[in-house]
LUMRO-758837 format. One record per residue (C-alpha): residue in one letter; x, y, z. Coordinates in steps of 0.02 Angstrom, whole numbers, plus 50000, padded with zeros to 5 digits. Example, Ala and Ser with C-alpha at 12.3 -4.5 7.8 and 13.67 -1.06 7.14 Angstrom:
// LUMRO-758837
A506154977550390;S506844994750357;
// end
This chain:
// LUMRO-758837
M500025000550000;C500535017849961;R500745025750130;N500165044350144;S501145055350272;Y499415061250346;I498255046750341;T498475028250314;V496965018050307;L497044998950307;L495804984650341;L496904971950411;F495544959950418;A493764961050354;L492864950650491;A492244966950574;L491134970450425;R490024955850460;L488714961750578;S488254945150664;A490034938050680;T490974938450838;E492454950850821;V494204942350860;I495424952350752;P495054970650752;S495104982350602;V495954998550624;F496265015750551;V497885024250580;K498195043150555;N500065047650550;Y500725064750598;T502485069150530;V503695082650571;S503075092350421;D501285093050510;Y501725098950685;K503375107650647;A504345101350800;S505635087850837;C505305070150775;Q505475062650945;N503955062151059;W504055055351235;G502405057451324;L500505060851294;S499045068051383;V497335073551327;T496285086251422;D494415085651448;D494095099751318;G495015089351178;I496805096851180;L498185085151152;Y499785088151251;V501405079551183;A503105079051273;N504295083151130;N506145086551110;S505755104751062;G504635107951212;L502765105351253;L501775101751094;T499945105251088;F498535100350956;D496775106450967;G496135095350822;N496595108050688;S498205118250737;W499835112150806;K500865123450915;I502615120351001;H502955129151164;E504795130851196;L505765131451356;P507345141651392;E508955134951316;Q507875123251202;A507675111151340;I506745094751302;V505085088751380;S505285070351424;K503765067751525;I502085074551553;F500825072051689;T498975078251711;Q498285077751882;H496705086051942;G496565097251791;R498365102851804;T499745099551677;F501515096051730;T503055092651630;S504835087051661;G506415086051566;S508235091451576;G508045092751767;N506665106051750;Y504865103051831;C503585114951755;E501715118151774;W500805125251627;T499365136651626;R498435148051501;N498475167251518;E497045178251475;Y497515177451282;G497435158851284;Q499335157351276;L500175143151372;Q501505148951500;Y502505138851615;T503135141451790;Q504545131451869;T503905121252016;N504625109152149;E502965100152154;I503275083952062;P501585074152031;V501575055252052;A501375047351878;L499935036151861;Q500465017751876;E500145007151721;Q499164990751752;P500284976051736;L499884963851595;P498884948351644;F500094938251541;A501924935851500;F502524945351344;T504174940051262;E504114948051089;G505134963551138;Q505584975851270;I503984984151335;T503985003351336;A502065006751361;T500414997951375;A498555001551349;K496924992551352;I495354995751244;D493884983651272;H494694966251279;Y496164971451175;Y497944974951248;F499094986951151;I500914984551188;G502214996551135;T503994990051118;A505754998551103;R506154992050929;K504744980150866;G503284992150841;L501564989750924;F500734973350959;V498894970250987;T498404954851087;D496844947651168;S496694945451358;T497674928551354;G499164936351264;N498824928951093;M499534941150960;L498104947450844;L499034962250751;R500754969750745;L500954987650676;T502684992650616;A503505003750498;D503244991150366;N501324993150367;L500475006950463;L501675016450578;Q503155028150533;D504365020350669;N504595004550769;Q505145013350931;I503585017151042;H503805029051186;D502045031451250;L500295025851224;L498625035051272;V496875029451265;Q495625042251208;Q493685039551225;D493905020251242;K494085017851054;R495595028251000;L497415026251039;W498815040251030;I500495033850993;A502115043251029;M503545037150932;D505395041050908;N504925047350736;G503145054750734;L501405053450816;A500005041950760;L498175041150807;L497445023350796;T495575020750782;L494775003450827;R493344997750718;P493285013150605;P491625016450498;I492595018250339;L493965005350283;L495035002750130;L494904984550068;G496044983549916;E497184995549823;R496565003349659;S498144996349569;F497574978549602;T495674979249603;G495514993649477;K493895004249458;P492334995749529;E490794994149418;R489704980549509;A489744972549673;F488754961749788;L488774950949949;Q488344932449947;N488634919650077;D489984930350170;H490834933750010;L491134950549930;Y491074949649740;L491774963549637;K491784967749442;S492964981349392;N493874987549236;L495274975349269;G494144960049290;Y493214950449428;F493704948449612;K493104941049774;S493564941349950;E492894931750100;L492274940950255;S493394930950366;P495144933750447;N496654935850337;S495564936950182;S496044947650033;F495464949949855;S495834936149727;Q495384936349548;I493994925849477;P494114915849320;D493074922749181;K492034907149167;E491574907749345;A491294926249341;R489994924749194;E488944913649306;L489114925649451;F488784941549364;P487394941049236;P487314953949103;S486824970649182;E485414980749107;E485684998049053;K484855009449178;E484145026849139;K485115041449220;I484215048449365;Q484055067349387;L483645076349549;A481995082149472;D481485063249465;L481625061349652;F481215078449738;D480025092949710;D481185105649786;T483045103449771;E483405118349879;D483135107950035;L484715097649975;G485885112450028;S487635109649953;F486985094549855;S485655103949762;G486725106049603;T487435088349588;N487135076249450;R487975061249534;I486525051549610;Y486665033049678;P485005025449738;I485015012849869;S483195009549876;E481585017749826;Q481705028349988;S483535032650000;C485005037749896;W486775044349904;L487155061449828;V488935066349787;Q489595083949768;K491485085849745;N492275075249883;E490765074749994;A489295062650005;G487635063950083;L486395049650124;F484625055750100;H482955047750143;I481525052050022;E479775053950098;D478355062449988;R479735068049869;K480555077950003;P482415075150059;H482875071550233;L484725070950273;K485315055250367;C487085059050371;R488515066650265;I490385061750242;L491785073250201;F493075060450130;D494435073550156;N494385068050339;F494975051650291;N496195057050155;L495155048250026;N494595054849859;L493025049549770;V493175045049585;N492525058849475;R491765047349343;G490905030449350;Q490055021949498;S490465029849662;F489315020449778;I488685002849768;P487494996649904;L487864978949971;N486444978850101;D485534990850209;T487064995350307;L488624991950199;H489085001350044;L490584998849926;V491335015749891;S492555019049739;T493965030349780;M495635034849699;Q496485025149838;G495525009749810;V493994999249859;V493225006650021;I491844998750133;L490705011150221;N489585006350365;S488175019050366;R487375012650527;Q488995015050622;I489225032050553;L487485037150604;E487765030750780;E489445039450800;G488715055250719;L487605057250878;H489125060350982;T490225070450871;F489435088150893;T490995099050912;L490795118350919;P492335127450849;H493195138350969;L494565151050953;T496195146851036;R497215161850978;I496765179150905;E498215190650846;F498285206150735;T499755215650656;D499735234550657;N500375246050524;K502115245650606;R502205226950587;K502035224650777;Q500975209750833;H499615210850969;A498625196751049;V496805197951088;Q495795187751220;P495065172751128;E493545173251237;N493045190351163;K491505189551051;T491885206450984;I493565212150911;E494085229650883;L495465234150774;P496245251150710;H495785256950539;D497575254150477;F497835235850538;M498825225050417;E498285207650460;L497105198150573;S497425179650615;L496135169050696;Y496565150650755;A495035140350771;G495045122550840;T493775108350860;S494465094750967;V495455078150954;F493835068950993;T493135068550823;F493705062850649;N492835078250574;Q494315090450609;Q493815102450471;I493205120650485;S492495133350356;Y492295151750381;L491255166250305;V491545184750321;E489865193250292;G489985209050188;V491655202650111;S491295185750037;P489605178449988;D490185160750005;W490985149950138;S492735145250117;P493245126950071;W493375114850212;Q495125115650282;K496145106050416;D497295119450489;G495955130150573;Y496875146450516;V495825161250465;N496805175650390;L496095192350349;L497005206950268;Q496595225350281;L494715229450285;A493785245250266;P493165253750422;G491495245850481;K490705230650569;Y490925212950508;N490225195950565;I491425181850556;R490595164750555;I491625149150586;R490835131850574;S491495114750600;Y491035099050501;A489695088050566;I489075071550505;R487235075350526;G486155090450573;P486685108350554;F488525112750564;P489065118450729;E489425137450714;T490195151250812;D490065170150777;I491275183550810;Q490935202450787;L492335212150707;I492415231150717;V493705240350613;R493755258150694;S493685273450577;P495215284050565;W495275299450686;Y494795310950550;E493115302450532;T492635302250716;W491355314050800;W492615324150890;A493495326350724;A491855332650651;L491745345250798;L493465351050763;Y493015353450579;L491555364150637;T492625374450747;I493845377150607;I492465382150486;A491835395050615;L493555402550640;L493795402850453;G492065412550433;W492545424050572;G494195428350485;S493555428150308;T493235446550292;Y494955451550359;R495715437650250;Y494755445150098;L495325463350128;K497045457750150;F496905447650000;Q496255462249894;K497655473349962;K498945460749923;K498195457849742;T498385476749714;L500155477249775;D500505461449673;R499775470149516;L500795486049541;K502375475449571;A501965464149420;E501795480149312;R503485486549378;Q504275470249342;E503485469549171;E504175487949135;Q505865482449196;Q505815466949095;R505375477948943;L506795489848978;Q507965474949001;K507375467548837;L507745483748751;K509395485448825;N509775467848774;E509225471348599;L510375486548589;L511795477048655;E511495463448527;T511365475948390;E512985483848455;L513835466948463;Q513245463448290;N513895479348221;K515545475648310;N515625458548230;D515225465848062;E516535479648087;L517775466448136;T517395456447984;R517635471447870;Q519285476147955;T519885458647950;S519375457147762;A520165473847721;H521815468247807;V521775452147714;R521585461447545;K522945473947596;N524155460747642;N523745451147485;L524095465947383;L525695470047472;Q526235451547459;S525845452947272;L526985468747254;I528375459647350;D528205444947225;E528185457247084;L529665466547146;D530665450047174;Q530185445146999;Q530785461646927;K532385460247018;K532685442946960;S532335447546773;M533405462946775;G534795457846887;E536155470646904;G535075482446804;Y533955484646954;P534955493947078;D535065484047248;R534915499147353;L533245504147268;Y532665485147279;K533045483747465;K532295500547520;L530705497047418;R530515479547483;A530835484947667;S529465498147647;I528175485347587;E528695472447717;K528475486447852;S526755489347793;L526405470747806;D526885470247990;D525995485548038;Q525725484948231;E524345497648231;D523325486848107;W523565472848241;N523095483848381;A521505489748291;F521125471248256;E521295466748439;T520205481148491;Y518795475748378;F519055457248421;N518955459548606;S517355470648586;A516485456648486;H517255442148587;R517215447548765;D518675440648883;F519125427548751;T521005431548762;D520875433148953;R520015417048972;L521245408448862;R522765416048958;Q521985409949126;A521605392149054;F523315390448971;P524635400349064;D526035395348951;I525215401448786;T526215413748680;P525575430548606;G525885422948435;D524765408048483;I523455419548550;R523385428548372;V523185412148291;C521755407348409;C520905424048374;L521005421248190;L520405402748205;R518965407748316;M518385419348165;N518465403148056;L519745410547939;S520595398347819;T522405394247835;K522875404547680;E522025419747750;I522915417747919;A524525416247829;L524175432747738;L523735441247893;L525325434947994;T526375437247835;I527015419547853;S526895404347743;V525455391847740;R526675378347805;A527105388747947;V525295391447991;E525095372547992;L526555370248104;R525865383848223;R524195374748221;Y525075358348270;R526045366148408;L524385375048468;R523515358648483;K524875351048590;R524925366348698;L523035366148723;G523035346948756;L521795342348620;E521495323848575;G521755318948388;D519805317848361;I519495335748422;N519405349548293;L520435364348340;T519325378048255;D517705370248337;F518545369848508;L519065388548500;M517375394048427;K516535385548576;F517805391048709;
// end
């Protein structure tokens, strides 16, 4: 069998199904709890159950509690272990690591411990009336005429009153571990088992049992009881099983099966309208189309993973019982035959896990004693500063600030029932009940200010679901309270009283502002006019600089032409052209080329048009020469190399060399244009 970490169901022997037979070997249901369930150490040493259905477990991590839905570990200082637990006169004591503690609950439902020197006397276990030699005994318990014997290494033994072994539960079949530390009887039918690795709850003679795995028997299609034999037809063939000890399903040959299973007649599909006048009385089953008649007066209805047994009288439904298969970790098949009646009491149920036998009479009898009202064990909320606050769980009204972040409610049922499922509804927030859940945790995030009714119900086999209500009030923010409204009225009155003064003051200020704006506008107009004049003046200076520069270029060009012509005449006439006259004329022309007054006039116009350019250049590059500055000025005017050569009366090659040296002096990279740099400087 594939073992589930939460619930393992096994019919060890099917004799318990026969109503008239004497029970010798018991059938059991085992529900395992792992570390992932209770979030504490795997080692559990002792057990105790209180009258209100709370399980206490001595655990390596501290004191572990379970209210039927929520697990919680209560730690001791220095992570001390709890090795023993005692309950005496309604008081709970623990011991371990040399510490003795008494545990009580405070006003918020939280368990607190106080160290004590009072050491209660542990209840003495009754000695076995027979010798047991199968293993070292660690714990014993008795239910009816069965003895349960826990051992140190060989698991749990079940014997009769004479010591004959009937069952043995180990890690190979139902349990998680073979080392048993403690046993505790609950309600004369259930047995809690504390193991070195996990916990388990064993139920004797449960109403729902798994007969065979789906992997072997397949999906049931037809079944019947005959002479204490169960016959089954599935998609994998034909099977039978005796209702006797050690029986199991065996496959039937096809020849024998054809005689046992006559051809089935095709039945017309039944609708709810064929059985009931008003389907609203069916509650959550009102929309189902999965109907399985038992007789003319009763039928099973299935909705999702829940089944309801209804009695039909005058075409009106009367609920006899309902079963939520989540409580047994079983899943009904979605298609095909889910319920097959075997007699008035026994029903074969097809689940994803395998073939299940359901005893409706036993379910009805046990349903009379499983009314469990859900109760809150813990209430906490988180404020807008992420600080957590506790609320007394007995409160029927919870008040929260308007800006709370999260509200957590922990609802429990008890360990006295299989139906450890709860559902909740927040009226005004959601129109539907939440799905059934096991953990008992209700979490609500920020809600608008107002009043809310939180309804929490627990599952019940029959009758209305036990329900508890809690009123939730989310307070309005301070600015929406009555005293805030009074403050608003006072402020309005003060504003009305001062409105005339404020209006006159405003009008005066408005007039002053208008006059100020007019003055500013006039100043801006004058400044604009001044800027336009400056712009015009600057443009005129630029134009004059351009004209002067152009004239200088033309003059130098003409003088250079005269020098060239003079040189040409001297060359052609030779000695016929007197040297004294040639040199005097050439010197006069060259003096005109290098006229300092022209350069002074150029610099005056240049500095007027390009303010502070030369000063900024000298400040940025202290080692720059006057000749370099002249080249920079001419380049800033975007003159060509030839024009610069004419103005400086040097060759084009000399200008290029000056440009090269100037780039190095200014520290320019090769990809930076010298003229662009100077024009933007």
